[in-house]
C-alpha positions in Angstrom: 138.2 94.2 81.2 138.1 91.4 78.7 135.2 91.5 76.2 133.7 88.2 77.5 133.8 89.5 81.1 132.0 92.7 80.1 129.2 90.8 78.5 129.0 88.2 81.2 128.1 91.1 83.6 125.1 92.0 81.5 122.9 88.9 82.0 119.4 89.0 80.5 117.8 85.8 81.6 116.1 87.3 84.7 115.4 90.7 83.2 111.7 91.7 82.6 110.2 89.9 79.6 113.0 87.3 79.5 111.2 84.5 81.4 111.3 82.2 78.4 115.1 81.9 78.9 114.8 80.7 82.4 115.6 77.0 83.2 113.6 75.3 85.8 115.5 72.0 86.3 115.3 70.3 89.7 112.8 72.6 91.3 111.4 71.2 94.5 107.8 71.7 93.5 104.9 70.4 95.6 101.1 70.7 95.3 98.8 71.2 92.4 99.0 74.1 89.9 96.8 77.0 91.2 94.0 77.8 88.8 93.7 81.3 87.4 94.4 83.5 84.4 98.2 83.9 83.8 99.5 87.3 84.7 102.9 88.7 83.6 103.9 91.2 86.3 107.3 91.8 84.7 105.8 94.6 82.5 102.5 96.5 82.0 99.6 95.1 80.0 98.8 97.4 77.1 95.8 95.4 76.3 94.3 96.2 79.7 95.5 99.8 79.5 95.6 100.8 75.8 97.8 103.7 74.4 96.6 107.3 74.1 93.5 107.6 71.9 94.4 108.5 68.4 97.9 107.2 68.5 97.4 104.7 65.7 95.8 107.3 63.4 98.8 109.6 64.1 101.2 106.8 63.3 99.4 106.1 60.0 99.5 109.7 59.0 103.3 109.8 59.6 103.6 106.6 57.6 101.6 108.0 54.8 103.8 111.1 54.7 106.7 108.9 53.7 110.3 109.9 53.5 110.1 113.2 55.3 108.9 111.3 58.4 111.0 108.2 57.9 114.4 110.0 57.6 114.6 112.7 60.2 117.6 114.4 61.7 119.5 112.2 64.2 118.0 114.2 67.0 114.5 113.8 65.7 112.3 115.8 63.4 112.5 119.5 64.1 108.7 120.2 64.2 108.3 117.3 66.6 111.1 118.5 68.9 109.6 122.0 68.9 106.2 120.6 70.0 107.8 118.4 72.7 110.1 121.2 74.0 107.0 123.4 74.5 105.2 120.7 76.4 108.2 119.9 78.5 108.6 123.6 79.3 105.1 123.7 80.7 105.5 120.3 82.5 108.7 121.2 84.2 108.5 124.9 84.6 111.8 125.5 82.9 112.4 126.5 79.3 113.7 123.7 77.0 115.5 124.6 73.8 114.3 122.3 71.1 117.4 123.0 69.0 120.2 122.4 71.5 118.8 120.7 74.6 116.6 117.9 73.4 117.0 114.6 71.5 114.4 111.9 70.6 115.6 108.3 71.2 114.5 104.7 70.6 112.7 104.4 74.0 113.8 105.8 77.3 116.2 102.8 77.5 117.9 104.2 74.4 118.0 107.6 76.1 119.6 106.1 79.2 122.3 104.3 77.2 123.1 107.4 75.2 123.3 109.5 78.3 125.5 107.0 80.1 127.7 106.7 77.0 128.0 110.4 76.8 129.1 110.7 80.5 131.0 107.6 81.5 134.5 106.6 80.4 136.5 103.6 81.6 137.4 104.0 85.3 135.0 106.8 86.0 133.2 106.5 89.3 129.4 106.6 89.2 127.1 107.0 92.2 123.7 105.3 91.8 120.9 104.3 94.1 120.1 100.8 95.3 117.5 99.6 94.7 116.9 101.2 91.4 116.3 100.4 87.7 117.8 97.1 86.7 119.8 98.4 83.7 121.7 101.1 85.7 124.3 98.8 87.2 124.7 96.9 84.0 125.4 100.0 82.0 128.1 101.2 84.4 129.7 97.7 84.2 129.5 97.8 80.4 131.1 101.2 80.1 133.8 100.0 82.6 132.9 102.5 85.2 133.3 102.0 88.9 130.0 101.4 90.8 129.3 103.4 94.0 126.0 102.4 95.4 124.0 104.7 97.6 121.3 103.1 99.8 117.7 104.3 99.8 115.9 103.4 103.0 112.4 103.5 101.8 111.3 100.6 104.1 110.4 101.2 107.7 112.5 100.9 110.8 110.9 98.0 112.6 111.8 99.1 116.1 110.4 102.6 115.5 107.3 101.2 114.0 106.6 98.8 116.8 107.1 101.6 119.3 105.0 104.1 117.4 102.1 101.7 117.1 102.4 100.1 120.5 102.4 96.7 118.9 105.8 95.5 119.7 104.5 92.0 120.6 103.3 91.5 117.0 105.1 90.5 113.8 107.6 93.0 112.6 107.0 92.2 108.9 105.0 94.8 106.9 101.9 93.6 107.9 98.3 92.6 108.3 97.9 95.6 110.6 97.0 98.4 108.2 97.3 101.0 110.9 100.9 100.0 111.4 101.5 100.0 107.7 100.2 103.5 107.4 102.1 104.9 110.4 104.6 107.7 109.6 107.2 105.9 111.6 106.9 102.8 109.4 108.4 104.5 106.3 109.4 108.0 105.3 106.3 110.2 105.3 107.9 112.3 102.6 110.8 111.7 100.3 112.6 108.6 99.2 114.8 107.8 102.2 118.1 108.3 100.2 121.1 108.3 102.4 122.6 111.8 101.6 125.6 111.2 103.8 126.6 108.2 101.7 125.9 110.2 98.6 128.2 113.0 99.7 130.9 110.4 100.6 130.7 109.0 97.1 131.2 112.5 95.7 134.2 113.0 98.1 135.6 109.7 96.9 135.6 110.8 93.3 132.1 110.1 91.8 131.4 112.6 89.0 128.1 111.3 87.9 124.9 110.5 89.9 122.2 108.4 88.3 118.7 107.9 89.8 115.0 107.3 88.9 112.2 109.3 90.3 109.6 107.9 91.1 112.0 105.0 92.0 111.8 101.8 90.1 111.2 99.3 91.8 109.8 100.8 95.1 107.6 103.7 93.9 109.3 106.0 96.4 109.2 109.7 95.3 111.9 112.2 96.2 110.8 115.3 98.1 111.6 118.8 96.9 113.9 119.1 99.9 115.8 116.0 99.1 116.3 117.1 95.5 117.5 120.5 96.5 120.0 118.9 98.8 121.2 116.5 96.1 121.5 119.5 93.7 123.6 121.4 96.3 125.9 118.4 96.7 126.3 118.0 93.0 127.1 121.7 92.5 129.6 121.6 95.4 131.5 118.6 94.0 131.0 119.3 90.3 128.9 116.2 89.7 126.8 115.5 86.6 123.3 114.0 86.9 121.1 111.7 84.9 117.5 111.8 86.2 115.1 109.2 85.0 111.6 110.7 85.4 109.7 108.3 83.3 106.7 108.0 85.7 106.6 111.6 86.7 103.0 112.0 85.4 101.7 109.1 87.5 101.5 110.2 91.1 99.0 108.9 93.7 97.0 110.4 96.6 97.1 113.9 95.2 100.9 114.2 95.6 102.9 116.7 93.5 106.0 115.8 91.6 109.1 118.0 91.7 111.1 117.8 88.5 114.9 118.0 89.2 115.3 120.4 86.2 112.8 122.8 87.8 115.1 123.6 90.8 116.7 127.0 90.9 120.0 125.3 91.9 119.9 122.5 89.4 123.3 121.3 88.3 124.5 122.6 85.0 125.4 119.1 83.7 121.9 117.6 84.1 120.1 115.4 81.6 116.5 114.3 82.3 115.0 111.2 80.7 111.3 111.0 80.1 108.8 109.5 77.6 105.3 108.1 76.9 106.1 104.4 77.4 104.6 103.7 80.8 101.7 105.8 82.1 100.6 106.3 78.5 101.1 102.6 77.5 103.0 103.5 74.4 106.0 101.2 75.0 105.5 99.4 71.7 106.3 102.5 69.8 109.8 102.8 71.5 109.7 106.5 72.1 112.1 108.3 74.5 113.2 111.8 75.2 116.3 113.3 76.8 116.7 117.0 77.5 119.2 119.1 79.4 122.8 120.2 79.1 123.5 121.0 75.4 127.0 119.5 75.3 125.8 116.2 76.7 122.9 116.2 74.2 125.4 116.8 71.4 127.5 113.8 72.5 124.3 111.7 72.7 123.5 112.7 69.1 126.9 111.5 67.9 126.5 108.2 69.7 123.0 107.7 68.4 124.3 108.3 64.9 126.4 105.1 65.1 124.0 103.0 67.2 120.5 103.5 65.8 120.7 106.7 63.6 117.5 108.1 65.1 114.4 107.3 67.0 112.3 105.3 64.5 111.1 107.8 62.0 107.5 106.8 61.6 107.0 106.3 65.3 108.2 109.8 66.1 104.9 111.1 64.7 103.1 109.6 67.6 104.8 112.1 70.0 102.1 114.5 68.9 99.6 112.6 71.1 101.8 112.7 74.2 100.8 115.4 76.7 97.9 116.2 74.4 95.5 113.5 75.6 91.8 114.1 75.7 90.5 116.0 78.7 90.3 113.8 81.8 92.2 110.9 80.2 95.3 111.2 82.3 93.4 111.6 85.6 91.3 108.6 84.8 94.4 106.5 83.9 96.1 107.5 87.2 92.9 106.8 89.2 92.6 103.4 87.7 96.1 102.5 88.6 95.8 103.8 92.2 92.8 101.5 92.6 94.8 98.5 91.4 97.7 99.5 93.6 95.4 99.7 96.7 93.7 96.3 96.1 96.9 94.4 95.3 98.7 96.0 98.2 95.8 95.0 100.5 96.3 91.4 99.5 100.0 91.4 100.5 99.6 93.4 103.7 96.7 91.2 104.9 99.0 88.2 104.4 101.7 89.9 106.6 104.1 90.6 103.7 106.5 93.6 103.7 105.6 96.1 101.0 105.6 99.9 101.1 102.8 101.7 99.3 104.3 103.2 96.1 103.6 107.0 95.8 104.1 107.0 92.0 104.6 104.7 89.1 103.3 101.2 88.5 105.7 99.1 90.6 105.4 97.4 93.9 108.4 95.8 95.7 107.5 92.9 97.9 109.7 91.0 100.4 109.6 87.2 100.4 109.4 85.7 104.0 111.6 82.8 105.0 110.7 79.8 102.9 111.7 76.2 102.6 113.1 77.0 99.2 115.5 79.7 97.9 113.9 83.0 96.6 115.0 82.4 93.0 113.3 79.0 93.2 110.1 80.6 94.5 110.1 83.1 91.6 110.4 80.1 89.1 107.7 78.2 90.9 105.4 81.2 90.8 105.4 81.0 87.0 105.1 77.2 86.9 102.6 76.6 89.7 100.7 79.9 89.9 100.9 81.3 86.3 102.5 84.5 87.7 105.6 86.1 86.4 107.5 88.6 88.6 111.0 90.2 88.4 113.5 88.9 90.9 114.8 91.5 93.4 118.4 90.8 92.4 117.8 92.8 89.2 117.7 95.9 91.4 120.6 95.3 93.6 122.6 92.2 94.8 121.3 92.6 98.4 117.6 92.2 97.4 117.5 88.4 96.8 114.5 88.0 99.0 112.4 90.6 97.2 110.4 90.6 93.9 108.9 93.4 91.8 105.6 93.5 90.2 104.2 96.0 87.6 100.6 96.3 88.6 99.5 98.0 85.4 97.3 95.0 84.6 93.7 94.1 84.3 92.4 95.0 87.8 90.6 91.7 88.6 93.4 89.5 87.1 96.0 91.5 89.1 94.3 91.0 92.4 93.7 87.3 91.7 97.4 86.8 90.8 98.4 88.5 94.0 96.2 86.1 95.9 98.0 83.2 94.2 101.3 84.6 95.1 100.2 84.6 98.8 98.9 81.0 98.4 102.2 79.8 97.0 104.1 81.6 99.8 101.9 79.8 102.4 102.7 76.5 100.6 106.4 76.9 101.0 106.7 79.0 104.1 109.3 77.7 106.6 107.9 76.1 109.6 
């Protein structure tokens, strides 16, 4: 692959936070601008949901310490790794060796790139889920791997849903009828809906790495323990390595429990888990990430980090002390606040007859755009111009999702609901007759 072709595949203009790069020439806009407070759903609002209490004081203490904190080992400062390893051991139910099995990185994005770079060579086949995190496909392309997508059927089967609810004469979009939206036949009652048959076929066809996020980004689907055990069995049978992105594992809704892939008795030997305090804890500005797992892969990641960024930012590493050491009740209150926002934003979309499955974890909601007079990418641009609302196009999560968009509902509650209402208003303005 030529260098220009490699970088052409990366495209950043439609990625979260890059809306300033978008060009809006010749959009068929009609109607007045809808009034309201602008909302950027492409990422969470750390003003509405501030970082863990005490994070700034911890950062300042690290800064005041000077060189010892600024210039750490490439893997991260030993005392900080020991603290994180102990916390992760409690969180996941498996022992994590701070010396051999853990590395601190510049954000979980940095961890993902290092893990991919440590596992993928030119021509390697990589199985990954669609839809899933927008950078996954791009990193496979950049590393000149061969993409092997595995579908995740998190959305309902319309025919089954209509039969189960005896409402076959009504719209088959996910829907104003909340009873239908809540029916077990409408979407998997448990699990993500990953197609394990396709996954096994990818392994048969030569994939030696499987990459996935749990909870899924962008749908909020959560893998069941049974699904994960089956995935682990397949990986062991075919000798497949795994990168599991569990960034939102602490943000589960409706009392659901989360199963860490690393906690399974049959977990693959070549497993790396990515996690960090960026999202639920609103500490994205510190750029803190963690990867833990197979010692050999972690060693490769350290060597790669040594020539990319040297280390996770030294002063910022100090703030890891606050992670998983939050004041009593803080995390429960944070999750409850997000569940309330999720419920109210989802209500707006379902009442309007839009298709959207309730996320079981994380801060993302994936919404389908109905048939409009304009193209979906034009609608996304007009949302920003006419409604003051920024969303992430569905094509960031897979080429077949052009008629979807993702929102991060970690926003001010009132503003998020009002912005969702403006999205519905704009859809009604452009809906095909």
